[in-house]
C-alpha positions in Angstrom: -58.1 -40.6 -21.3 -55.7 -40.1 -24.1 -53.4 -43.0 -25.1 -50.0 -42.1 -26.5 -49.3 -43.1 -30.1 -46.9 -46.0 -30.4 -43.3 -45.0 -31.0 -43.8 -41.3 -30.6 -41.2 -39.2 -28.7 -42.8 -36.5 -26.6 -41.4 -33.1 -25.8 -42.7 -31.2 -22.8 -44.9 -29.1 -25.2 -46.7 -32.3 -26.4 -47.8 -33.5 -22.9 -51.4 -33.2 -21.7 -53.0 -34.1 -18.4 -54.8 -37.5 -18.9 -52.2 -39.0 -21.3 -51.7 -42.7 -20.5 -49.2 -45.3 -21.6 -48.4 -48.8 -20.4 -46.4 -51.9 -21.0 -47.0 -55.6 -20.1 -44.4 -58.1 -19.0 -44.6 -61.7 -17.8 -42.3 -62.2 -14.8 -40.0 -65.0 -15.6 -37.7 -66.9 -13.2 -34.6 -65.7 -15.2 -35.8 -62.1 -14.7 -35.8 -62.6 -11.0 -32.4 -64.3 -11.0 -31.0 -61.6 -13.2 -32.4 -58.8 -11.0 -30.9 -60.5 -8.0 -27.5 -60.5 -9.7 -27.7 -57.0 -10.9 -29.0 -55.5 -7.6 -27.2 -57.8 -5.2 -30.5 -58.5 -3.4 -30.1 -62.3 -2.9 -33.0 -62.6 -0.4 -34.0 -66.3 -0.6 -37.7 -65.4 -0.8 -36.8 -64.5 -4.4 -34.4 -67.3 -5.3 -35.2 -70.4 -3.2 -38.3 -72.4 -3.7 -37.6 -74.2 -0.4 -37.2 -71.0 1.6 -40.2 -69.3 0.0 -42.4 -72.2 0.7 -41.9 -71.5 4.4 -43.0 -67.9 4.2 -46.5 -66.3 4.1 -46.1 -66.1 0.2 -45.8 -70.0 -0.1 -43.7 -69.5 -3.3 -41.0 -67.3 -4.7 -41.9 -63.7 -5.4 -40.3 -61.0 -7.6 -38.3 -58.2 -6.1 -40.6 -55.2 -5.5 -38.1 -53.0 -7.3 -38.1 -55.3 -10.3 -41.8 -54.5 -10.5 -41.1 -50.8 -10.0 -38.5 -50.9 -12.8 -41.3 -51.6 -15.2 -42.6 -48.1 -14.4 -39.2 -46.7 -15.2 -39.4 -48.6 -18.6 -42.6 -46.8 -19.4 -41.2 -43.4 -18.4 -38.0 -43.8 -20.3 -39.4 -45.3 -23.5 -43.0 -44.4 -23.9 -44.4 -41.6 -21.7 -42.8 -39.1 -21.5 -40.1 -41.2 -23.3 -36.5 -40.7 -24.3 -34.8 -37.7 -22.6 -37.1 -37.8 -19.5 -35.2 -37.7 -16.3 -36.4 -38.9 -12.9 -36.7 -36.3 -10.2 -38.6 -38.4 -7.6 -40.7 -41.6 -7.3 -43.0 -42.7 -4.5 -43.9 -46.4 -4.3 -46.5 -48.3 -2.3 -46.2 -52.1 -2.5 -49.7 -53.5 -2.2 -49.4 -57.2 -3.0 -46.6 -59.7 -4.1 -45.8 -60.4 -7.7 -45.1 -64.0 -8.4 -43.1 -65.7 -11.2 -45.5 -66.2 -14.1 -47.6 -63.1 -13.3 -48.3 -60.7 -16.1 -47.7 -57.2 -14.9 -49.2 -54.2 -16.6 -47.3 -51.1 -15.7 -49.4 -48.0 -16.4 -48.4 -44.3 -16.2 -50.8 -41.3 -16.5 -49.9 -37.6 -16.7 -51.7 -35.9 -13.8 -50.0 -32.5 -13.6 -47.7 -30.3 -15.6 -45.4 -27.7 -14.2 -44.7 -25.4 -17.1 -42.1 -23.2 -15.4 -39.8 -26.2 -14.7 -40.9 -28.5 -17.6 -41.8 -31.2 -15.1 -44.6 -33.8 -15.3 -46.2 -35.5 -12.3 -47.4 -38.9 -13.1 -49.6 -41.5 -11.4 -47.9 -44.9 -11.7 -49.5 -48.3 -11.2 -48.6 -52.0 -11.7 -51.6 -54.4 -12.0 -51.8 -58.2 -12.0 -55.1 -59.8 -12.7 -57.0 -56.5 -12.2 -55.4 -56.0 -8.8 -53.1 -53.1 -8.0 -49.8 -54.6 -6.8 -47.9 -51.3 -6.7 -48.7 -47.7 -7.0 -47.2 -44.3 -6.5 -46.3 -41.0 -8.2 -43.3 -39.9 -10.2 -42.0 -36.5 -11.0 -39.9 -36.3 -14.2 -38.1 -33.5 -16.0 -39.0 -33.5 -19.8 -36.9 -31.9 -22.5 -38.5 -29.1 -24.6 -38.5 -29.1 -28.3 -36.3 -26.0 -28.3 -33.7 -27.7 -26.1 -33.6 -30.7 -28.4 -33.1 -28.5 -31.4 -30.1 -26.8 -29.8 -28.4 -30.1 -29.3 -28.6 -31.1 -32.9 
């Protein structure tokens, strides 16, 4: 397991299988409300204490795609980082995320495709040592040479 140095910008040539990066976020009520406004997903299970109390969850839960967006934050800012572009993402929602939960979004490089400068990454979100979301992402990563041509 190789952890990425903080603040480092990776080019494709810098990536190695086994590299890992993560972020942690506490889900706040304002985050859920803001995500509902941004996405238009006003499902009351996310916004209404009264409604959510009548569901199997017994309380409000965060949007699944809010949790998934934390993976996007890792990919776009840490590993691979700025310049990486999503090609695909699979998601498996394993458990609900509640307001107040601390989510650890973790990404690991599991395969590199040199001919296309693509990286396949295992993605996981964890709350209290339990996987609440997992999947795989494929991203295109800029090369050092392509970055030099742009400057």
